[in-house]
C-alpha positions in Angstrom: -72.5 -18.3 -48.2 -71.8 -22.0 -48.8 -68.8 -23.6 -47.2 -68.5 -26.7 -49.3 -67.8 -30.2 -48.0 -64.7 -32.0 -46.9 -64.2 -35.7 -47.8 -61.7 -37.9 -46.0 -60.7 -41.5 -46.8 -58.2 -43.6 -44.9 -56.8 -46.9 -46.3 -54.5 -49.6 -45.1 -52.2 -50.7 -47.9 -50.3 -54.0 -48.0 -47.4 -54.4 -50.3 -46.7 -58.2 -50.3 -43.8 -57.9 -52.8 -41.9 -55.3 -50.8 -38.7 -56.6 -49.3 -37.3 -53.3 -47.9 -38.4 -49.9 -46.7 -36.8 -48.4 -49.7 -39.0 -50.4 -52.0 -42.1 -49.7 -50.0 -41.4 -46.0 -49.9 -40.8 -45.9 -53.7 -44.1 -47.7 -54.4 -45.9 -45.5 -51.9 -44.5 -42.3 -53.3 -45.8 -43.4 -56.7 -49.3 -44.0 -55.3 -49.4 -40.7 -53.5 -48.2 -38.8 -56.6 -50.9 -40.4 -58.8 -53.6 -39.6 -56.3 -52.5 -36.0 -56.2 -52.3 -35.7 -60.0 -55.5 -37.6 -60.9 -57.9 -36.6 -58.1 -56.3 -33.3 -56.7 -56.4 -34.6 -53.1 -54.1 -34.0 -50.2 -52.4 -37.3 -49.2 -50.3 -38.3 -46.2 -48.8 -41.6 -44.9 -50.2 -41.6 -41.3 -49.1 -45.0 -39.9 -46.7 -47.9 -40.3 -43.8 -45.6 -41.4 -41.1 -48.2 -40.6 -42.9 -51.3 -41.7 -41.7 -52.9 -45.0 -45.1 -54.1 -46.3 -47.7 -51.9 -44.7 -48.8 -48.3 -45.0 -51.8 -46.4 -43.9 -52.6 -43.3 -46.0 -55.3 -40.7 -45.6 -56.5 -38.5 -48.5 -58.7 -35.4 -48.2 -60.7 -33.5 -50.7 -63.0 -30.5 -50.9 -66.2 -30.5 -53.0 -68.9 -27.9 -53.7 -71.6 -30.3 -52.3 -71.9 -33.7 -50.6 -72.2 -35.5 -53.9 -69.1 -33.9 -55.3 -67.0 -34.9 -52.3 -68.4 -38.4 -52.3 -67.7 -38.8 -56.0 -64.0 -37.9 -55.5 -63.7 -40.4 -52.6 -65.4 -43.1 -54.8 -62.8 -42.5 -57.5 -59.9 -42.6 -54.9 -61.2 -45.8 -53.5 -61.6 -47.4 -57.0 -58.1 -46.4 -57.8 -56.6 -47.8 -54.6 -58.5 -51.1 -55.0 -57.4 -51.5 -58.6 -53.6 -51.5 -57.8 -51.3 -54.5 -57.4 -51.2 -54.1 -53.6 -54.0 -55.1 -51.2 -56.2 -52.3 -50.0 -58.5 -52.2 -47.0 -60.6 -49.0 -46.6 -60.4 -48.1 -42.9 -62.7 -45.1 -42.9 -64.6 -42.7 -45.1 -66.4 -39.5 -44.2 -67.9 -36.5 -45.9 -68.8 -33.6 -43.7 -69.6 -29.9 -43.9 -67.1 -27.6 -42.1 -68.6 -26.7 -38.7 -70.7 -29.9 -38.4 -69.9 -32.0 -35.4 -69.2 -35.6 -35.9 -69.5 -38.2 -33.2 
């Protein structure tokens, strides 16, 4: 029985126009909602919670095969890089459940 593949992407986002936590959180919530709706990924802000202009988000997806999971991550990365904020991809990984990563 196949277990599928898990894809994870983590990105550092910089919101240069943000002047408050309220503004950043509004913009970040919009990004997270769009990622969930468009790509059916799970998304969480994982760092810089109390910083006005920075956020680190991680998104995870599940695919039938390595190519499927990679394709979803490619789409998420293109989406993030096409927004008005600056994006730096911190990490990307596709793995099969049960595989050990080093």
